[in-house]
LOTOR-753273 format. One record per residue (C-alpha): x negated, y, z negated; residue in three letters; residue number from 1. Coordinates in pm, whole numbers, plus 50000, padded with zeros to 5 digits. Layout:
% LOTOR-753273
    px    py    pz code pos
     X     Y     Z  ALA NUM
...
This chain:
% LOTOR-753273
    px    py    pz code pos
 70905 95436 83011  MET   1
 70952 95040 83034  ALA   2
 70656 95023 82812  LYS   3
 70819 95228 82514  THR   4
 71113 95017 82487  ARG   5
 70966 94710 82464  SER   6
 70741 94830 82189  SER   7
 71055 94925 82016  LYS   8
 71160 94566 82093  ARG   9
 70906 94464 81849  ARG  10
 70906 94666 81518  LYS  11
 71292 94569 81488  GLY  12
 71291 94231 81382  PRO  13
 70944 94364 81173  VAL  14
 71111 94602 80968  ILE  15
 71388 94309 80914  ALA  16
 71127 94113 80803  LEU  17
 70976 94382 80543  VAL  18
 71294 94446 80416  ILE  19
 71408 94064 80371  VAL  20
 71128 94024 80209  LEU  21
 71124 94363 79941  ILE  22
 71498 94205 79815  ILE  23
 71354 93871 79787  LEU  24
 71067 94023 79596  ALA  25
 71286 94228 79367  ALA  26
 71542 93987 79306  LEU  27
 71254 93754 79224  ALA  28
 71081 93963 78979  CYS  29
 71455 94079 78854  GLY  30
 71491 93695 78818  TYR  31
 71142 93663 78637  LEU  32
 71221 93891 78394  PHE  33
 71545 93779 78268  ALA  34
 71364 93428 78229  ALA  35
 71104 93651 78004  HIS  36
 71470 93833 77798  TYR  37
 71540 93493 77746  PHE  38
 71249 93374 77561  GLN  39
 71318 93558 77260  SER  40
 71725 93703 77351  HIS  41
 72003 93433 77308  PHE  42
 72253 93325 77627  TYR  43
 72610 93528 77658  PRO  44
 72854 93276 77479  ARG  45
 72592 93190 77224  THR  46
 72637 93092 76845  THR  47
 72469 93021 76515  ILE  48
 72657 92830 76269  ASN  49
 72987 92992 76433  GLY  50
 72818 93309 76420  ASP  51
 72827 93515 76780  ASP  52
 72484 93585 76844  VAL  53
 72519 93657 77216  SER  54
 72235 93839 77416  LEU  55
 72019 93951 77047  LYS  56
 71680 93930 76966  SER  57
 71543 93714 76733  VAL  58
 71477 93993 76504  GLU  59
 71831 94101 76570  GLU  60
 71956 93786 76431  VAL  61
 71698 93778 76148  GLU  62
 71818 94080 76040  LYS  63
 72173 93995 76104  SER  64
 72112 93719 75831  LEU  65
 71950 93845 75611  ALA  66
 72214 94121 75583  ASP  67
 72486 93837 75603  SER  68
 72298 93691 75277  ALA  69
 72323 93997 75109  GLY  70
 72691 93940 75109  SER  71
 72718 93537 75057  TYR  72
 73030 93388 74881  ILE  73
 73114 93078 74801  LEU  74
 73459 92973 74715  ALA  75
 73499 92700 74514  VAL  76
 73848 92569 74564  HIS  77
 73924 92216 74226  ASP  78
 74157 91990 74204  ARG  79
 74393 92252 74018  ASP  80
 74387 92471 74273  GLU  81
 74181 92721 74084  ARG  82
 73899 92920 74308  VAL  83
 73578 93047 74192  THR  84
 73337 93265 74373  TYR  85
 72911 93258 74406  ILE  86
 72792 93569 74505  LYS  87
 72464 93608 74628  ALA  88
 72415 93915 74417  ASP  89
 72483 93632 74081  GLN  90
 72179 93354 74268  ILE  91
 71961 93621 74411  ASP  92
 72024 93455 74737  TYR  93
 71844 93548 74999  ALA  94
 71759 93412 75408  TYR  95
 71417 93348 75430  THR  96
 71285 93348 75809  SER  97
 71050 93011 75841  ASP  98
 71064 93052 76290  GLY  99
 71383 92827 76302  SER 100
 71595 93123 76494  VAL 101
 71240 93187 76745  ALA 102
 71237 92803 76806  LYS 103
 71592 92801 76923  LEU 104
 71548 93091 77172  ALA 105
 71252 92960 77319  GLN 106
 71421 92619 77320  GLY 107
 71679 92738 77568  GLN 108
 71468 92647 77861  ASP 109
 71442 93058 78017  SER 110
 71394 92960 78363  LEU 111
 71676 92815 78415  LYS 112
 71830 93112 78299  TRP 113
 72121 93174 78556  ALA 114
 72237 92789 78579  ALA 115
 72251 92823 78176  LEU 116
 72350 93218 78028  ALA 117
 72746 93084 78135  PHE 118
 72820 92768 77957  SER 119
 72838 92784 77562  GLU 120
 72614 92671 77344  HIS 121
 72664 92634 76989  LYS 122
 72377 92535 76707  TYR 123
 72450 92387 76395  ASP 124
 72122 92469 76157  VAL 125
 72020 92418 75879  LYS 126
 71878 92781 75789  LEU 127
 71626 92850 75539  PRO 128
 71772 93058 75235  ALA 129
 71657 93092 74895  SER 130
 71847 93113 74505  TYR 131
 71746 93084 74121  ASP 132
 71889 92704 74039  LYS 133
 71912 92769 73705  ASP 134
 72159 93078 73745  LYS 135
 72364 92871 73981  LEU 136
 72382 92586 73742  LEU 137
 72466 92810 73471  GLY 138
 72745 92935 73698  LEU 139
 72872 92576 73759  ILE 140
 72867 92509 73362  ASP 141
 73153 92804 73365  GLY 142
 73369 92643 73634  LEU 143
 73711 92649 73509  ASP 144
 73785 92320 73583  CYS 145
 73482 92192 73275  PHE 146
 73637 92411 73055  LYS 147
 73797 92109 72750  LYS 148
 74098 92247 72756  GLU 149
 74198 92215 73102  ASN 150
 74072 91835 73107  ILE 151
 74304 91576 73117  THR 152
 74138 91246 73081  GLU 153
 74202 90998 73345  PRO 154
 74436 90711 73231  GLN 155
 74474 90345 73346  ASP 156
 74724 90152 73434  ALA 157
 74897 89883 73187  TYR 158
 75154 89660 73105  LEU 159
 75406 89812 72902  LYS 160
 75678 89616 72738  ASN 161
 75983 89895 72731  GLU 162
 76243 89733 72494  GLY 163
 76179 89410 72584  GLY 164
 76087 89451 72983  GLN 165
 75767 89469 73091  PHE 166
 75665 89661 73335  GLU 167
 75362 89836 73521  ILE 168
 75236 90204 73417  VAL 169
 75117 90362 73694  PRO 170
 74716 90506 73659  GLU 171
 74714 90868 73573  VAL 172
 74433 91051 73755  GLN 173
 74334 91325 73566  GLY 174
 74083 91597 73640  ASN 175
 73787 91506 73494  LYS 176
 73523 91639 73708  PRO 177
 73170 91438 73728  ILE 178
 72939 91715 73677  LYS 179
 72617 91543 73863  GLU 180
 72859 91529 74143  GLN 181
 72987 91863 74115  VAL 182
 72693 92040 74115  ILE 183
 72546 91803 74405  ALA 184
 72857 91953 74640  ASP 185
 72761 92298 74500  ILE 186
 72385 92315 74657  GLU 187
 72435 92115 74918  GLU 188
 72710 92431 75030  ALA 189
 72466 92684 74940  VAL 190
 72201 92571 75070  GLU 191
 72356 92527 75373  LYS 192
 72525 92862 75361  GLY 193
 72857 92737 75392  GLN 194
 73087 92954 75213  THR 195
 73408 92701 75105  VAL 196
 73347 92398 74901  VAL 197
 73656 92184 74791  THR 198
 73599 91938 74499  LEU 199
 73755 91551 74658  ASP 200
 73840 91298 74485  ASP 201
 73462 91183 74439  ASP 202
 73372 91501 74233  ASP 203
 73629 91317 73984  TYR 204
 73676 91055 73780  GLN 205
 73898 90787 73874  LYS 206
 74105 90514 73626  PRO 207
 73937 90200 73607  ALA 208
 74294 90031 73673  VAL 209
 74498 90142 73950  THR 210
 74843 90029 73952  SER 211
 74826 89743 74279  ASP 212
 74535 89630 74064  ASP 213
 74614 89223 74164  PRO 214
 74537 89153 73773  ASN 215
 74821 89350 73683  LEU 216
 75025 89195 73898  ALA 217
 74891 88876 73749  ARG 218
 74913 88961 73364  LYS 219
 75324 89084 73446  LEU 220
 75403 88703 73649  GLU 221
 75251 88562 73342  GLU 222
 75374 88820 73048  ALA 223
 75762 88659 73235  GLN 224
 75658 88359 73040  LYS 225
 75611 88462 72668  TYR 226
 75959 88699 72737  LYS 227
 76140 88333 72803  ASP 228
 76023 88139 72480  MET 229
 76213 88154 72188  VAL 230
 76079 87960 71878  ILE 231
 76355 87812 71715  THR 232
 76369 87804 71255  TYR 233
 76532 87530 71077  ASP 234
 76595 87666 70759  ILE 235
 76579 87417 70494  GLU 236
 76546 87722 70170  GLY 237
 76797 87957 70116  LYS 238
 76936 88007 70443  ASP 239
 76927 87624 70461  SER 240
 77113 87478 70784  GLY 241
 77050 87781 70926  GLN 242
 76876 87848 71294  LYS 243
 76665 88180 71323  LEU 244
 76565 88225 71672  LYS 245
 76232 88415 71719  LEU 246
 76352 88562 72124  ASP 247
 76051 88635 72372  GLY 248
 76201 89006 72350  ASP 249
 76019 89018 71993  THR 250
 75711 88862 72050  ILE 251
 75605 89011 72361  THR 252
 75597 89304 72121  GLY 253
 75321 89103 72003  TRP 254
 75063 88946 72275  ILE 255
 74861 89135 72455  SER 256
 74680 89014 72846  ILE 257
 74334 89046 72939  ASP 258
 74195 89023 73309  ASP 259
 74112 88647 73191  LYS 260
 74501 88598 73150  MET 261
 74342 88547 72763  LYS 262
 74639 88588 72537  VAL 263
 74553 88767 72236  THR 264
 74855 88779 71910  VAL 265
 74839 89062 71687  ASP 266
 74851 88865 71381  LYS 267
 74931 89198 71129  LYS 268
 75269 89196 71384  LEU 269
 75315 88799 71314  VAL 270
 75177 88859 70915  SER 271
 75471 89122 70860  ALA 272
 75768 88891 71073  TYR 273
 75614 88562 70854  VAL 274
 75699 88827 70545  GLN 275
 76016 88869 70643  GLN 276
 76052 88526 70703  LEU 277
 76002 88400 70394  ALA 278
 76258 88631 70187  SER 279
 76531 88438 70395  ARG 280
 76370 88099 70304  CYS 281
 76209 88158 69930  ASN 282
 76370 88094 69617  THR 283
 76077 88046 69419  TYR 284
 76170 88192 69071  ALA 285
 76437 88353 69170  LYS 286
 76740 88384 68937  GLU 287
 77056 88183 69005  ARG 288
 77395 88129 68825  LYS 289
 77394 87820 68633  PHE 290
 77704 87689 68477  LYS 291
 77616 87459 68162  THR 292
 77723 87144 68088  SER 293
 77818 87230 67776  ALA 294
 78044 87490 67897  GLY 295
 78016 87873 68034  GLY 296
 77744 88002 68330  THR 297
 77386 88139 68236  VAL 298
 77181 88364 68414  THR 299
 76860 88207 68461  ILE 300
 76551 88262 68638  GLY 301
 76154 88240 68573  GLY 302
 75951 87884 68631  GLY 303
 75792 87783 68914  ASP 304
 76062 87587 69101  TYR 305
 76203 87660 69444  GLY 306
 76101 87687 69799  TRP 307
 75798 87864 69938  ILE 308
 75693 87935 70286  LEU 309
 75277 87889 70309  ASP 310
 75243 88254 70484  LYS 311
 74907 88149 70607  ASP 312
 75013 87823 70756  ALA 313
 75329 87965 70878  GLU 314
 75094 88279 71036  THR 315
 74894 88031 71192  ALA 316
 75095 87818 71342  GLN 317
 75304 88072 71531  LEU 318
 75025 88240 71677  VAL 319
 74947 87878 71820  LYS 320
 75310 87877 71900  ASP 321
 75265 88152 72106  ILE 322
 74962 88058 72327  LYS 323
 75124 87813 72379  ALA 324
 75365 88016 72577  GLY 325
 75690 87700 72533  GLN 326
 76005 87704 72346  SER 327
 75999 87487 72030  THR 328
 76243 87428 71732  GLU 329
 76123 87323 71427  ARG 330
 76108 87438 71018  GLU 331
 75846 87626 70878  PRO 332
 75559 87598 70708  CYS 333
 75619 87534 70327  TYR 334
 75377 87578 70006  MET 335
 75640 87406 69812  GLN 336
 75938 87250 69857  ARG 337
 76261 87258 69604  ALA 338
 76429 86963 69531  TYR 339
 76759 87045 69754  ALA 340
 76807 87227 69999  GLN 341
 77077 87552 70065  GLY 342
 77177 87885 69790  GLU 343
 77205 87585 69565  ASP 344
 76844 87399 69545  ASP 345
 76884 87276 69204  ILE 346
 77117 87021 69406  GLY 347
 77316 86766 69208  SER 348
 77003 86577 69044  THR 349
 76819 86766 68771  TYR 350
 76689 86790 68420  ILE 351
 76888 87006 68219  GLU 352
 76773 87183 67871  LEU 353
 76990 87377 67642  ASP 354
 76728 87514 67365  TYR 355
 76975 87680 67138  THR 356
 77228 87423 67147  ASN 357
 76909 87156 67135  GLN 358
 77092 86907 67378  HIS 359
 76966 86731 67732  LEU 360
 77135 86595 67989  TYR 361
 77035 86425 68291  TYR 362
 77169 86413 68629  TYR 363
 77099 86259 68920  LYS 364
 77358 86276 69246  LYS 365
 77620 86411 69019  GLY 366
 77616 86174 68739  LYS 367
 77587 86183 68395  LEU 368
 77228 85959 68426  VAL 369
 77198 86021 67965  THR 370
 77238 86349 67726  ASP 371
 77090 86362 67392  SER 372
 76974 86640 67093  GLU 373
 76593 86711 67099  PHE 374
 76379 86943 66942  VAL 375
 76166 87158 67143  SER 376
 75911 87477 67044  GLY 377
 75921 87607 66691  ASN 378
 76032 87995 66703  THR 379
 75908 88093 66377  SER 380
 75611 88076 66433  ILE 381
 75577 88181 66821  GLY 382
 75594 87833 67009  ASN 383
 75949 87845 67156  GLY 384
 75938 87616 67450  SER 385
 75957 87816 67782  PRO 386
 76296 87847 67941  ASP 387
 76356 87875 68358  GLY 388
 76368 87658 68606  ILE 389
 76080 87434 68671  PHE 390
 76015 87048 68812  LYS 391
 75841 86746 68644  ILE 392
 75492 86805 68764  ILE 393
 75374 86385 68697  THR 394
 75462 86065 68490  LEU 395
 75241 85931 68259  LYS 396
 75237 85625 68032  SER 397
 75082 85627 67786  PRO 398
 74973 85943 67677  ALA 399
 74756 86145 67414  THR 400
 74847 86525 67414  LEU 401
 74578 86681 67276  VAL 402
 74595 87140 67130  GLY 403
 74383 87309 66891  GLU 404
 74516 87113 66585  ASP 405
 74687 86826 66662  TYR 406
 74606 86508 66857  GLU 407
 74926 86302 66922  SER 408
 74998 85966 67079  ASP 409
 75305 85920 67355  VAL 410
 75442 85631 67535  LYS 411
 75624 85864 67839  TYR 412
 75470 86188 67908  PHE 413
 75727 86380 68170  MET 414
 75507 86758 68151  PRO 415
 75748 87046 68344  PHE 416
 75582 87364 68291  ALA 417
 75206 87384 68182  TYR 418
 75133 87139 67920  ASN 419
 75494 87142 67822  VAL 420
 75672 86850 67881  GLY 421
 75939 86596 67810  LEU 422
 75755 86324 67527  HIS 423
 75890 86040 67324  ASP 424
 75842 86161 66945  ALA 425
 75866 85843 66728  ASP 426
 75731 86065 66418  TRP 427
 76058 86236 66409  ARG 428
 76355 86085 66276  SER 429
 76626 86328 66304  SER 430
 76683 86579 66643  PHE 431
 76863 86872 66761  GLY 432
 77054 87105 66528  GLY 433
 76811 87416 66420  GLN 434
 76503 87205 66348  ILE 435
 76389 87388 66614  TYR 436
 76335 87720 66421  LYS 437
 76106 87586 66111  SER 438
 76014 87230 66219  SER 439
 76028 87283 66597  GLY 440
 75687 87095 66860  SER 441
 75451 87342 66970  HIS 442
 75624 87374 67279  GLY 443
 75702 87022 67429  CYS 444
 76062 86918 67434  VAL 445
 76063 86606 67152  ASN 446
 76323 86289 67239  LEU 447
 76424 85971 67084  PRO 448
 76211 85707 67223  PHE 449
 76497 85585 67432  ASP 450
 76584 85836 67558  THR 451
 76279 85903 67662  ALA 452
 76201 85526 67831  LYS 453
 76574 85586 67990  LYS 454
 76421 85941 68204  ILE 455
 76098 85790 68255  PHE 456
 76239 85472 68365  SER 457
 76466 85675 68612  THR 458
 76323 86010 68717  VAL 459
 76132 86115 69057  ASP 460
 75874 86377 69069  ILE 461
 75995 86715 69171  GLY 462
 76323 86674 68961  THR 463
 76417 87021 68881  PRO 464
 76435 87110 68496  VAL 465
 76686 87331 68391  VAL 466
 76508 87538 68081  ALA 467
 76734 87751 67926  TYR 468
 76808 88012 67582  TYR 469
 77198 88151 67545  ARG 470
 77067 88380 67329  ASP 471
 76781 88615 67397  LYS 472
 76481 88584 67306  VAL 473
 76113 88661 67295  LYS 474
 75827 88437 67465  LEU 475
 75471 88512 67309  LYS 476
 75304 88181 67328  SER 477
 75028 88137 67567  ASN 478
 75265 87821 67774  ASN 479
 75500 88071 67811  ALA 480
 75283 88300 67977  LYS 481
 75099 88039 68226  VAL 482
 75399 87918 68307  SER 483
 75590 88230 68428  ASN 484
 75884 88168 68142  ALA 485
 76179 88349 68185  TYR 486
 76211 88553 67871  SER 487
 75816 88560 67796  TYR 488
 75706 88893 67635  SER 489
 75395 88886 67517  GLY 490
 75454 89209 67256  LYS 491
């Protein structure tokens, strides 16, 4: 009996050991089986590009990817919140296996599955897909953001003069897309299998100048200098004695300033202003009311007397003044100056020729120097002397007067209208009356010798000559035409 109990005691541990070994073997087989399984299947809590592939085989994942490719849709959002959808069948989009999924599974280190199976595993990889690029480009061409009617061009910020106040007008971003950049972004999204692409600032043309541009701020500061300047004109013509102010509110509307602070003046606008200035200054050839020495008032115009603004010179000087950016006071640039200032620019020194009465009056500073009868141009043969307001052009002594059919030597010649002038005429024994109507000159004003001498010795070049007919006449001679005679008709 003792022997039997001993044998039983020895068999117990053996059995237990066998059982343990069987369990361990089973566990080992199970572990190895699992390790083998995870060589071709993905761990739990595994995602590829956001898709859950837990416990799926490589084949299952690739089939799922192929199915997903068939239903692929890319939503393209533009700046104006329009959405355009690009679908798989429109571009022949398809998944093509290149072993990438198998490599992910093989890289799981399956022998450590027990330690790794309950961790998160996220893979973001570029999965192979094919599509028709030409079809994709065609769809991109048709996007609403590329349609002309939907495009607003970007606009640079700029300096604006609003009512004499400079201000910076902000830029306009617009929505004009950069086609090459849009194509690149959409192609990248398609190749990565992304489902949404939003066009951002990099996809649109930007203004070159923004409101915070330092150059724009400097321009604003520079412009203020011109706003504060004033150019004051001392008018000596028709509005003599007046001061005309050209202020910065007007000037700033004529200038532009580049990024290098160079000021450009709009010459067309300056010229337009100078034209207006000329209307304030010019008295050339204008009609005037003239109170005659013999009584009564006549209206006389024509001739070449009066103030004339030199518009080209004044435009150039005004542009120069503006560019200098400093206030100044000066008179305008004149091409011709009258003998006197003001509305009555004939003044109190002048020679009066009353053709109708054939009488001359010469005043100097309001005092009569001399008066005399004369003989003027022969009206019966069309040589009537030119009427108008002229000026003594020059003084010649002696002089030879040459015409088509005559040549006369005189001692004193004082031309005032083209080749017509005052001169002595010693070949005449009488003056005045009606001589001029039948036996007048070729156009000049014939004077007694002593009268011509006295005028010649006291008159200044530029002295006004007021010549008029009291009755209406028609002058046809060439000298009347060239001298802009008031009564020139030509018919």
